[in-house]
N, C-alpha and C positions, 0 to 999 in steps of 0.2 A: 238591509233593512229586512229584503226581503229573504235572504238567509234565515235571516229570527222568525220570520212570517213563519214556515216551512217547517219548521225546527217548533214549533208553538204546535204546530199543524200536525205532525207528529207524534209529541209529545200528550197531546189533546187524544186523539186516536187510540194510541196505544194503554196507554193511563189514565183509561178515563175518570176513573174513583178519587184513582189517590193527585191527580191533579188537581180535577174539580169537584171536588167534596167541600165546601162550606162546615160552618160551624152550625149544626139545628142546633134547637132548643123545643123541650118537652112543655105540653100545656096542655090544660087542661078548663073546665068550664071557673070565674071567679065565684062558686059558694061552694070545690069541696070543700072538701076540712082540710083534702094532706097536702101538705108542704112540701112529697120528696115521694123520689120510688129510688131503691136500686140498682144497683145496675143487674144482679139476679133475676127480679123481680122483672125490669124493663126486659129483658132478653126471655125472658116466659110467656110474656101476657099475648104473643102469634100462638103460644105450643098451648094453650092450656084450652077443653070445654067451656067452662061458667069462667067468666071473667066477671070480679066480685071486687070491690075495694074495699079495705081493710074493713067502713064500716055496714056493705052486703050489699053497696048498691050497687045495678048493674054495672058494666063497664063498653065502654066500645073504642074502640081506634078508630083514632081520624084519620089518615095520609091524604096528603099531596100525591104530586104526579110521581108513579114507580119508575117513568122515565128520566126522572130527574139523579145531579150529582147527591145531591141532597136523600134523598129516598136510597136511593144508591148505596152512598155510606150508611146509613142505618143497616140496611138489608144484611153487606157487610159483616162489620163491623160489630152490628148488636145482635140480630135473628143471625149470626155465621151461615148466609146464604150464597151461593154465586151468583154474580148473572144471569144466568141464563136459568135457577130456578124460581123465581121471583116468577113471575108468570104464574107459571104452576103452582107457586105457594099459596099468590093472590086468588089463583079460580078454587083453591080448598077450602080457601078463607070466609065466602065472601061473606056468611052469618054473622064475620064476628069485625070484620075490616073494612073501614068503607076509605074509597079511593075515590080521589074528589084530584079537578087537573091543574090548582094552582094557592101557592097559601092561601088568598084571602075567604078562598069557598074555605083553608082547611077552618081558621080563626071564625069563623062564624056557623061554620058546624057545628063546634067542641061550646060556641059562648050560647048556640042555644041549643045543644043539652046538658042537662047536669051527667054526671057520670061518665061524659067525653074525654080521650083523651087522646093528643094528637099529636103529632113531631110534624117541623117547619123552619126554617131558613130564621136562624137565630136575629136577621135585621128584617125579618117584618112582624116581629110581634106587636101589639098592638093592648091598650090597654081592656080591650075585650076577652081579655083572659088572664086568665095565673097561668104564670111559667115553675115549670117544680123543678124544686134540684131534685138530681144523680146521685147519688153518693153523698152527699150531703153539699154538694155541689152549683150555681149555679151557670149559665151560660157564660163564655170569655175570661170562666176566673183558673189562676195556674189547677193544671189537674180533671178540668173540666173534660167528663169520657166523649163525651160530642164533639167535640175540635176535629175540627175540622184539619187535612194539610193547605 
């Protein structure tokens, strides 16, 4: 049993995002007219100077703990950033990305801010927010882009 524990620890240290990544959900304010977003739009969000929804409303990106497995998964898979680039990236986008420390805080921020879009662990979803489809799929559906290992 001790050998198994050591092996798990080594794997977690050397492969943190692939081993610990979980399914994440893209959420928005309940009254947002959008029901989904495609992966191309999602990947461009933080690189766009003027974030707007299709109806013209201003968009704010709300993310949880940048050190979490979910955030690293999002940064690597969607935003195509290496772990060493994340801090500089967030500092460069302080005006368009709000970083909070937990999924509960992300949900509260998105629920209270029309136009907000956030990313949380799929198991943190509450009725306070709307889950957006990504490329026509909801979290946990086969082929969902943000499905972790």
